[in-house]
C-alpha positions as a Markdown table, in Angstrom:
| # | Residue | x | y | z |
|---|---|---|---|---|
| 1 | Met | 11.4 | -3.1 | -6.9 |
| 2 | Thr | 11.2 | 0.6 | -7.7 |
| 3 | Ala | 8.8 | 3.2 | -6.1 |
| 4 | Lys | 6.8 | 3.4 | -9.4 |
| 5 | Glu | 6.3 | -0.4 | -9.5 |
| 6 | Val | 5.1 | -0.4 | -5.8 |
| 7 | Ile | 2.6 | 2.4 | -6.3 |
| 8 | Arg | 1.3 | 0.9 | -9.6 |
| 9 | Arg | 0.8 | -2.4 | -7.8 |
| 10 | His | -1.1 | -0.9 | -4.9 |
| 11 | Gly | -3.0 | 1.8 | -6.9 |
| 12 | Thr | -1.7 | 4.9 | -5.2 |
| 13 | Ser | -0.3 | 8.0 | -6.6 |
| 14 | Leu | 3.4 | 9.0 | -6.6 |
| 15 | Asp | 2.6 | 12.1 | -4.5 |
| 16 | Thr | 0.9 | 9.9 | -1.9 |
| 17 | Phe | 3.8 | 7.5 | -1.8 |
| 18 | Tyr | 6.3 | 10.2 | -1.1 |
| 19 | Arg | 4.1 | 11.9 | 1.4 |
| 20 | Trp | 3.7 | 8.7 | 3.3 |
| 21 | Lys | 7.5 | 8.1 | 3.0 |
| 22 | Arg | 8.2 | 11.5 | 4.4 |
| 23 | Gln | 5.7 | 11.1 | 7.2 |
| 24 | Tyr | 6.6 | 7.5 | 8.3 |
| 25 | Ala | 10.2 | 6.9 | 7.2 |
| 26 | Glu | 11.8 | 7.9 | 10.5 |
| 27 | Met | 9.4 | 6.0 | 12.8 |
| 28 | Thr | 10.3 | 2.8 | 14.5 |
| 29 | Lys | 8.1 | -0.3 | 14.4 |
| 30 | Thr | 6.9 | 0.5 | 18.0 |
| 31 | Glu | 5.9 | 4.0 | 17.0 |
| 32 | Leu | 4.1 | 2.8 | 13.9 |
| 33 | Arg | 2.2 | 0.2 | 15.9 |
| 34 | Arg | 1.3 | 3.0 | 18.4 |
| 35 | Val | 0.0 | 5.3 | 15.6 |
| 36 | Lys | -2.0 | 2.5 | 14.1 |
| 37 | Thr | -3.5 | 1.7 | 17.6 |
| 38 | Leu | -4.4 | 5.3 | 18.2 |
| 39 | Glu | -6.0 | 5.7 | 14.8 |
| 40 | Glu | -8.1 | 2.6 | 15.4 |
| 41 | Glu | -9.2 | 3.9 | 18.8 |
| 42 | Asn | -10.0 | 7.3 | 17.2 |
| 43 | Arg | -12.2 | 5.6 | 14.6 |
| 44 | Arg | -14.0 | 3.6 | 17.3 |
| 45 | Leu | -14.6 | 6.7 | 19.4 |
| 46 | Lys | -15.9 | 8.7 | 16.5 |
| 47 | Arg | -18.3 | 5.9 | 15.7 |
| 48 | Leu | -19.4 | 5.9 | 19.4 |
| 49 | Val | -20.0 | 9.6 | 19.4 |
| 50 | Ala | -22.0 | 9.4 | 16.2 |
| 51 | Asp | -24.2 | 6.6 | 17.7 |
| 52 | Gln | -24.8 | 8.6 | 20.8 |
| 53 | Ala | -25.7 | 11.7 | 18.7 |
| 54 | Leu | -28.1 | 9.6 | 16.7 |
| 55 | Asn | -29.7 | 8.2 | 19.9 |
| 56 | Leu | -30.1 | 11.7 | 21.3 |
| 57 | Gln | -31.8 | 12.9 | 18.2 |
| 58 | Val | -34.2 | 9.9 | 18.2 |
| 59 | Cys | -35.1 | 10.7 | 21.8 |
| 60 | Lys | -35.7 | 14.3 | 21.0 |
| 61 | Asp | -37.9 | 13.4 | 18.0 |
| 62 | Ala | -39.8 | 10.9 | 20.1 |
| 63 | Leu | -40.5 | 13.6 | 22.7 |
| 64 | Gly | -41.7 | 16.0 | 20.0 |
| 65 | Arg | -40.0 | 19.0 | 21.4 |
| 66 | Glu | -37.1 | 21.2 | 20.4 |
| 67 | Trp | -34.4 | 21.6 | 23.1 |
């Protein structure tokens, strides 16, 4: 299967395909798994920070004061 067939099948651009290839080609399976785990943890932590910021804003609004 050629690169063009792969990107057409998955709906990505040729530039994206080659950027990913350049970025991930030399990584081992263990490194890829670690990157995926770290990215998932980063998403989880960002969601947690957003929730905490929202809770803080709600508390400030409930108190009716500017801090």
